[in-house]
N, C-alpha and C positions, 0 to 999 in steps of 0.2 A: 477634779481638785487642780489639773494642772491646765485644764482649759479655763478655769476662772482666775487661776493666778494670774496666766497670759494675758487674757481680758483688763484683768487689772493694772498690770503693766502697760497696757497699748495706752492706757489715759494721760502717761505722760508723752505720748507722741504726737506728731500732728495734734502739739497745742491750741494752735489758732482755731482749728475746726470745733476741737471740742468746748474751747472757751465761748465761741458763738453759741455751739448748741446751748451750753449751760446757762447762757445770759439770756435764751430766749425761753427754756426750762423755767428759771427763776422768777421771771416777768411773768409769766402764765401761773405758778405757784403763788406768786405774793397777791396776783391778781384773783386768784381764786379765793385763797385766806381772805381777805377782802369783803369779796360777795359774800362768800357762804357764811362767816360769823357775822355780818349784819342781818344777815336770811334768817338763821339759826336765834340768833337772840331778840330779832323785833317777835319773830314767834311764839319764844317763849312770853315776853312780854304782853302781845296780844291776848294769849290763854288765860295767864295770867289776871287781866284786866275784864275780859270777860266774866271770868269766876268773882271778880270783886265787885262788877257791876251788875250783876246779878243780885245784890245787895241791896240797891238802889230804888226804889218804888216809888210812884206818883199813884196820889190819888187824884183822879179828874172825873168828870161826866162822861157817859158814854157818846150822848150827842148834846150841842148844847143849843135850848128852846130861844127861839125869837120871839120877842114881844110886837106889839102892833104898829111902833113904830122903825120896825126894823132893827131893833140891838138887841144885846143881850139881854135875858131877862135875868131879874138876881139869882145870885146863886143859892142853891137851896142848902149850902157850907157854910157859917161864918167863920169869922178868923178865930174865934173864941175856938171854934169846934177843932179847927185847923191844930192850932194849939193845944188842947187837949190829947190828941190822935196822936203828937208828939209824946204825950207820956207814957209812953208805955216800953215796960221790962224787954220786949223784942228789941228795941234800936239802939242803935250805937251811937246816934245821932240825926240832927235833921238839919234840913236848911232851906228858906225859904228864896229862891232865884227871882223872882220878880211878880209885879202885879200888871193884870191888862185887865181894866175896866170891872174894879171888886174882886177879878178872879187871881184867886191866889196857887201860884205856882210852887207847891213846894215838893219837897225830896226827901223822904224819910228813910233813914241806912239801917238795915236787919244787921244783927248779929251775925248770921248764919242765914244764906236761901232755901234754906229749907223750913225756915220759921216765917215765907211768908203765908201759908193758909192759916196759921194761927193768930198772927198778924191782924187779917184781914178780918177774920172771926172777931177779934175784941172790936175793930171797927166798927163791923154792923151793931154789935152788943152797944158801943158808945151810942148810935144812932146814925150811921152814914147810911144813906139812903141806898136802893137797891140798883136807882140807875147810873150808879158809880161805880166805876172799876179801880179795882185796886191789883196794881199788875210794875215788872220791873220795866225800869224808861231805856227801852231799846235805842231811843235817839241820844241818850247820853252817852254810848258806844260808838256809835257814828261820830260824834263831837270829839272825843277823847282822842280815839282809835285811828281815825281817820287816815290822818298824817303817816301813822307807824305801818298801817295796810300799805299805804303808798308807797312809805320806803321797802318793805318787804317785797313789795312787786317791782320794783327797780333794782334790786339785789337780786330777784331769782333771775331775771330778765338779763345782768347784767353776768350773770354766773354760766347762764346755757350762752351766749356767744362768747364769753370767754375759751370754756370748755369747747365747744365748735371750732373757732378760730386756733385753739392751742392747740388741737387733735391735727386739723389741717397742718398746720407748719409742723408739728413735731412729726408728723408721716412723711412731708417734702424733704425737712431737712433728714433724717434716717435715710432715706432713698439716694437725696444726693451724695451723701455720708458712703454709703454702701458702694455706691457707682466710683465712687472715688478710689475705694480699696479694692477694687474687680480685681488685681491682679492679686492683692495681697492673698485675696481669699483662693484664689486660683491656684498659689502656691501650696496653701494649706490643703486642698483637696488633693492636688497632684501626689502631696506626701503621704495620703492616705487618711487625714483626716473626716470622717463622717460629717455628713451634712448637718445631723441634730448638732454636733458640737460645735462646727462653725456656728449655727444660729445660737446656741446656749452663751458663746463666747460675745456675740455681738449683740447679742440681750442684757450679758452682763455688764458690758460696758456703758449700755444706756440706762441700766435699771442703778448702775453707780454714779452718773452723772447727776439723775434725778434726788437720788437720795440725798447728795450734797446739795443739792437746791434746794430741795424739802426742809432740811435745817435752817437754811439762810432765809427761804422764802417765809418760814413761818415766822421768824423774830420780822423781817420786813414787812410783813402782812400784818403783824400785831401792833405794830406802830403807825398803821397807816389806818388801821378799821376806822380808830374812833375821829380823825380827823374828817375822815368821808363819808361818813355817819353824820357828822356835825353837818357840814358841806350840803348833805341830801337833804337833810331834815331841816335847815335853814330853808330850803326852798319849797317846802311844803306848806300848806297850810297850818299856821298856829292853832295849837289846841287851846282854845276857850270857850267859855261858857258864854251866853248868850248877857250877862252884866260885864265880860271882857275878863274872868277870873280863872284861870285851871282848874282841871278837876282834884288837884290837891289843894287849893284853896279852898273849894267848895266842901271837900270831905275831910278837911283839915289833916289829923293824925290816923282816922279813922282806917285808910287803907292803903300801906306803903307803895302796892303796886300802881298807884293814880303818881305816886312821885314821879314814878318812873318814867312816865310818856314825857313830862317836861323835856326829857333829855336823853335818848335813848344811850345807855353805857354798854358798848361793844366790848366781847371779852373772847378768847379765843380757848375755847376746854378740851378737856381730853378727848369727846365726842368727838368736835368739829376737826380738831387735830386729824385723828384716823381718819374721818371721811374725806379730808383732802390726802393726807398720805396713800388712801384707794384710790381716789382718781386720779391723781399723781402716777401711781404704779401703772393703774389702766392704761392710760394715754401711749404712756414709756412702751407696755408691751404692744400693744397697736401700733405703733409706730414700728417695733422693732421685727411684728411679725410680718408686718406688709411690706418693707424694703428685702427682709431678708426672706422672704419668697420669693422676689422678683429677681435675686442674685443666684439663690441654691439651685433653682431648676436649669440653670448652664452646667455642662459639663466642664471640667478642669482646661480640656485640651483646648476646646473653644475660646475660653478666658485667656489661657498663654498667649493664643494665636493671635488674639484681637489686640493685646498687647502689644506685640512684635507689629 
C-alpha cells in the first residue's frame, strides 16, 4: 500500500515530465476514441443494412435474348404483370427504379427476408416465367453501403496506425523517464526495496496518468468523432440510386436502417469505452514493463556509482 501511495504522490513531482507524458497519452486516447467509435458504429450500420436489404427483391430475366436486329427482344412480362406482382401480402412496398427499352427495373420489399420463398411461389402462380429469377438485390447493397464500408476501412487503418505509433511513443517516453530517475530508483533499491515493488510503483504512476487521460480523452474523442466522420463521409462516394435518390428515398419509411446510411451518427457506447480503456491500460502496461525491465537489471551500487 505504501508503494502505491508513494507512486501517487510522485505524480506531483516532476510536473513538466508528467504533463508531457499526459498530453501524449491524451492525444493517443482521443485518436483511439475517434477511430474505434467510427469503426464500431459503421460495423453496426453495415450489418443492419445487410439485414434490411435482404428484404429487397428483384425480378429479372436470367438471360436476355437478342432479336435478329441485334436488340433486346420484347420482355415476357408486361408492365401490368409487374404491377400485379406488387399486389402481395408478403410485400411492404415496391419501387420502379427505371425503364430500359421497355424493360422494367422494379424492386419489391418483403416484410421479412424469410418470406422470399413464399413470395416467389406466389409469383410463379401469377404467371412468372421459369427463366425469370427472384432474388435479393446484391447490387443495391453496394450502391448503398459502399461509402460506409470505405469509412469503416479508413477508421480501422487509422486505428492500427494510432495504436502502433502510440505504443512506440509511450515506450520511448517511459524509457526516457526511467533513465532520468535512475538515481531515485538506485536509492530505493539501496534502502532495501525489492525490484517488484519498484516496478509496481513505476507502473502505478503511468497507469494513474493513463486513467486521468482516459476520462479526458473519452470526452474529447466523443466531441470529435462526429465531425471527423462527417468529413470522411464527405470524401466518399455519395450514396445514391441510378435515379439519384438515396436508399431511404426509395424505400420510404419501410426500413429505418436505410436512413442511417445518409449520415453516420457516431456515438461512444459502453462497449467502445471499455475497449478503449483496455487498449489504454495495455499500452501503458507494455510501456511500463519495457522501461522497468531496462532499469531493474542494474544493481543499486552501480546506479549510484554512475550518478557520482
